[in-house]
N, CA, C and O atoms as a GROMACS GRO file, in nm:
protein
  208
    1MET      N    1   0.084  -0.118   0.000
    1MET     CA    2   0.000   0.000   0.000
    1MET      C    3   0.089   0.125   0.000
    1MET      O    4   0.194   0.126   0.064
    2TYR      N    5   0.047   0.227  -0.070
    2TYR     CA    6   0.124   0.350  -0.082
    2TYR      C    7   0.116   0.429   0.048
    2TYR      O    8   0.007   0.448   0.103
    3GLU      N    9   0.230   0.475   0.095
    3GLU     CA   10   0.236   0.555   0.217
    3GLU      C   11   0.281   0.695   0.182
    3GLU      O   12   0.390   0.714   0.127
    4SER      N   13   0.200   0.794   0.213
    4SER     CA   14   0.236   0.932   0.183
    4SER      C   15   0.304   0.996   0.304
    4SER      O   16   0.289   0.948   0.416
    5GLY      N   17   0.376   1.100   0.281
    5GLY     CA   18   0.440   1.172   0.390
    5GLY      C   19   0.592   1.160   0.383
    5GLY      O   20   0.648   1.114   0.284
    6LEU      N   21   0.655   1.203   0.491
    6LEU     CA   22   0.801   1.203   0.497
    6LEU      C   23   0.854   1.067   0.540
    6LEU      O   24   0.786   0.990   0.608
    7SER      N   25   0.975   1.039   0.500
    7SER     CA   26   1.040   0.916   0.546
    7SER      C   27   1.077   0.929   0.693
    7SER      O   28   1.071   1.038   0.750
    8ARG      N   29   1.115   0.818   0.754
    8ARG     CA   30   1.148   0.820   0.897
    8ARG      C   31   1.267   0.911   0.923
    8ARG      O   32   1.267   0.987   1.020
    9THR      N   33   1.369   0.905   0.839
    9THR     CA   34   1.488   0.989   0.855
    9THR      C   35   1.453   1.137   0.842
    9THR      O   36   1.501   1.220   0.920
   10ALA      N   37   1.369   1.170   0.745
   10ALA     CA   38   1.330   1.309   0.725
   10ALA      C   39   1.249   1.361   0.843
   10ALA      O   40   1.264   1.476   0.883
   11ARG      N   41   1.162   1.275   0.900
   11ARG     CA   42   1.084   1.316   1.017
   11ARG      C   43   1.174   1.346   1.136
   11ARG      O   44   1.154   1.445   1.206
   12ILE      N   45   1.274   1.261   1.158
   12ILE     CA   46   1.366   1.281   1.270
   12ILE      C   47   1.445   1.410   1.252
   12ILE      O   48   1.460   1.488   1.346
   13LEU      N   49   1.494   1.433   1.131
   13LEU     CA   50   1.568   1.557   1.103
   13LEU      C   51   1.480   1.681   1.121
   13LEU      O   52   1.524   1.783   1.172
   14LEU      N   53   1.355   1.670   1.078
   14LEU     CA   54   1.262   1.782   1.092
   14LEU      C   55   1.236   1.814   1.238
   14LEU      O   56   1.232   1.931   1.277
   15ILE      N   57   1.220   1.712   1.320
   15ILE     CA   58   1.197   1.733   1.463
   15ILE      C   59   1.319   1.796   1.528
   15ILE      O   60   1.306   1.888   1.610
   16ILE      N   61   1.438   1.748   1.492
   16ILE     CA   62   1.561   1.804   1.550
   16ILE      C   63   1.579   1.950   1.510
   16ILE      O   64   1.611   2.034   1.593
   17LEU      N   65   1.558   1.980   1.382
   17LEU     CA   66   1.573   2.117   1.334
   17LEU      C   67   1.469   2.210   1.398
   17LEU      O   68   1.502   2.323   1.435
   18ALA      N   69   1.345   2.164   1.410
   18ALA     CA   70   1.241   2.247   1.471
   18ALA      C   71   1.273   2.274   1.618
   18ALA      O   72   1.252   2.385   1.668
   19THR      N   73   1.324   2.173   1.688
   19THR     CA   74   1.361   2.191   1.828
   19THR      C   75   1.475   2.290   1.843
   19THR      O   76   1.471   2.378   1.929
   20LEU      N   77   1.576   2.277   1.760
   20LEU     CA   78   1.690   2.370   1.766
   20LEU      C   79   1.648   2.512   1.732
   20LEU      O   80   1.693   2.608   1.795
   21LEU      N   81   1.562   2.526   1.632
   21LEU     CA   82   1.516   2.659   1.594
   21LEU      C   83   1.435   2.723   1.707
   21LEU      O   84   1.453   2.842   1.735
   22GLY      N   85   1.349   2.647   1.772
   22GLY     CA   86   1.273   2.699   1.885
   22GLY      C   87   1.364   2.738   2.000
   22GLY      O   88   1.344   2.842   2.064
   23TYR      N   89   1.465   2.656   2.026
   23TYR     CA   90   1.562   2.684   2.132
   23TYR      C   91   1.637   2.814   2.102
   23TYR      O   92   1.658   2.895   2.193
   24ILE      N   93   1.676   2.834   1.977
   24ILE     CA   94   1.748   2.957   1.938
   24ILE      C   95   1.658   3.079   1.958
   24ILE      O   96   1.704   3.182   2.008
   25PHE      N   97   1.530   3.069   1.921
   25PHE     CA   98   1.438   3.182   1.939
   25PHE      C   99   1.419   3.213   2.087
   25PHE      O  100   1.412   3.330   2.125
   26ILE      N  101   1.409   3.110   2.171
   26ILE     CA  102   1.391   3.133   2.314
   26ILE      C  103   1.514   3.200   2.374
   26ILE      O  104   1.502   3.296   2.449
   27ILE      N  105   1.632   3.150   2.340
   27ILE     CA  106   1.756   3.206   2.394
   27ILE      C  107   1.775   3.351   2.346
   27ILE      O  108   1.808   3.438   2.426
   28SER      N  109   1.755   3.375   2.218
   28SER     CA  110   1.776   3.511   2.167
   28SER      C  111   1.671   3.607   2.221
   28SER      O  112   1.700   3.724   2.244
   29GLY      N  113   1.550   3.561   2.240
   29GLY     CA  114   1.445   3.647   2.294
   29GLY      C  115   1.468   3.680   2.440
   29GLY      O  116   1.445   3.794   2.482
   30CYS      N  117   1.513   3.584   2.518
   30CYS     CA  118   1.535   3.607   2.660
   30CYS      C  119   1.660   3.691   2.684
   30CYS      O  120   1.662   3.772   2.777
   31SER      N  121   1.762   3.674   2.604
   31SER     CA  122   1.885   3.749   2.627
   31SER      C  123   1.871   3.894   2.586
   31SER      O  124   1.945   3.979   2.636
   32MET      N  125   1.777   3.926   2.497
   32MET     CA  126   1.760   4.063   2.452
   32MET      C  127   1.646   4.134   2.524
   32MET      O  128   1.613   4.247   2.490
   33ALA      N  129   1.587   4.070   2.623
   33ALA     CA  130   1.474   4.130   2.694
   33ALA      C  131   1.525   4.224   2.802
   33ALA      O  132   1.550   4.183   2.915
   34HIS      N  133   1.540   4.350   2.768
   34HIS     CA  134   1.583   4.452   2.862
   34HIS      C  135   1.471   4.554   2.876
   34HIS      O  136   1.415   4.601   2.776
   35ALA      N  137   1.440   4.588   2.999
   35ALA     CA  138   1.335   4.686   3.022
   35ALA      C  139   1.387   4.824   2.984
   35ALA      O  140   1.485   4.872   3.040
   36GLU      N  141   1.321   4.886   2.889
   36GLU     CA  142   1.364   5.018   2.844
   36GLU      C  143   1.294   5.128   2.921
   36GLU      O  144   1.344   5.240   2.931
   37GLN      N  145   1.176   5.097   2.975
   37GLN     CA  146   1.100   5.202   3.042
   37GLN      C  147   1.024   5.140   3.160
   37GLN      O  148   0.968   5.031   3.148
   38GLU      N  149   1.024   5.208   3.269
   38GLU     CA  150   0.950   5.164   3.387
   38GLU      C  151   0.828   5.254   3.402
   38GLU      O  152   0.839   5.376   3.398
   39ILE      N  153   0.711   5.193   3.419
   39ILE     CA  154   0.587   5.268   3.434
   39ILE      C  155   0.541   5.254   3.578
   39ILE      O  156   0.529   5.142   3.630
   40ILE      N  157   0.516   5.365   3.643
   40ILE     CA  158   0.468   5.365   3.781
   40ILE      C  159   0.326   5.422   3.782
   40ILE      O  160   0.303   5.535   3.737
   41ILE      N  161   0.233   5.343   3.832
   41ILE     CA  162   0.094   5.387   3.841
   41ILE      C  163   0.059   5.398   3.989
   41ILE      O  164   0.076   5.304   4.066
   42GLU      N  165   0.010   5.514   4.026
   42GLU     CA  166  -0.027   5.537   4.166
   42GLU      C  167  -0.178   5.557   4.173
   42GLU      O  168  -0.234   5.639   4.100
   43ASN      N  169  -0.243   5.482   4.260
   43ASN     CA  170  -0.389   5.494   4.272
   43ASN      C  171  -0.426   5.599   4.376
   43ASN      O  172  -0.339   5.664   4.433
   44SER      N  173  -0.556   5.614   4.398
   44SER     CA  174  -0.604   5.719   4.489
   44SER      C  175  -0.565   5.694   4.634
   44SER      O  176  -0.564   5.788   4.714
   45LYS      N  177  -0.534   5.570   4.671
   45LYS     CA  178  -0.491   5.540   4.807
   45LYS      C  179  -0.343   5.566   4.829
   45LYS      O  180  -0.293   5.554   4.941
   46GLY      N  181  -0.272   5.601   4.723
   46GLY     CA  182  -0.130   5.629   4.734
   46GLY      C  183  -0.042   5.507   4.713
   46GLY      O  184   0.079   5.513   4.734
   47GLU      N  185  -0.102   5.395   4.670
   47GLU     CA  186  -0.025   5.274   4.643
   47GLU      C  187   0.036   5.283   4.503
   47GLU      O  188  -0.033   5.317   4.407
   48ALA      N  189   0.164   5.253   4.495
   48ALA     CA  190   0.234   5.261   4.367
   48ALA      C  191   0.253   5.120   4.312
   48ALA      O  192   0.290   5.028   4.385
   49HIS      N  193   0.228   5.103   4.181
   49HIS     CA  194   0.249   4.976   4.113
   49HIS      C  195   0.350   5.000   4.000
   49HIS      O  196   0.334   5.092   3.920
   50ARG      N  197   0.454   4.917   3.995
   50ARG     CA  198   0.558   4.933   3.894
   50ARG      C  199   0.544   4.825   3.786
   50ARG      O  200   0.524   4.708   3.817
   51PHE      N  201   0.556   4.866   3.661
   51PHE     CA  202   0.552   4.776   3.547
   51PHE      C  203   0.676   4.801   3.461
   51PHE      O  204   0.718   4.916   3.443
   52PHE      N  205   0.734   4.695   3.411
   52PHE     CA  206   0.853   4.707   3.326
   52PHE      C  207   0.819   4.677   3.182
   52PHE      O  208   0.906   4.682   3.096
   0.00000   0.00000   0.00000
């Protein structure tokens, strides 16, 4: 019977490449996450809330 789709080797390579690409995006995104501006919101009770 005809089987469509990728071969076993191609599937394994695709999974490895997708995992590495995701890992690279996570590392590059986390290392470049620097707070450029701090926002301070003060309510009517005088409580201050800080957001980065």
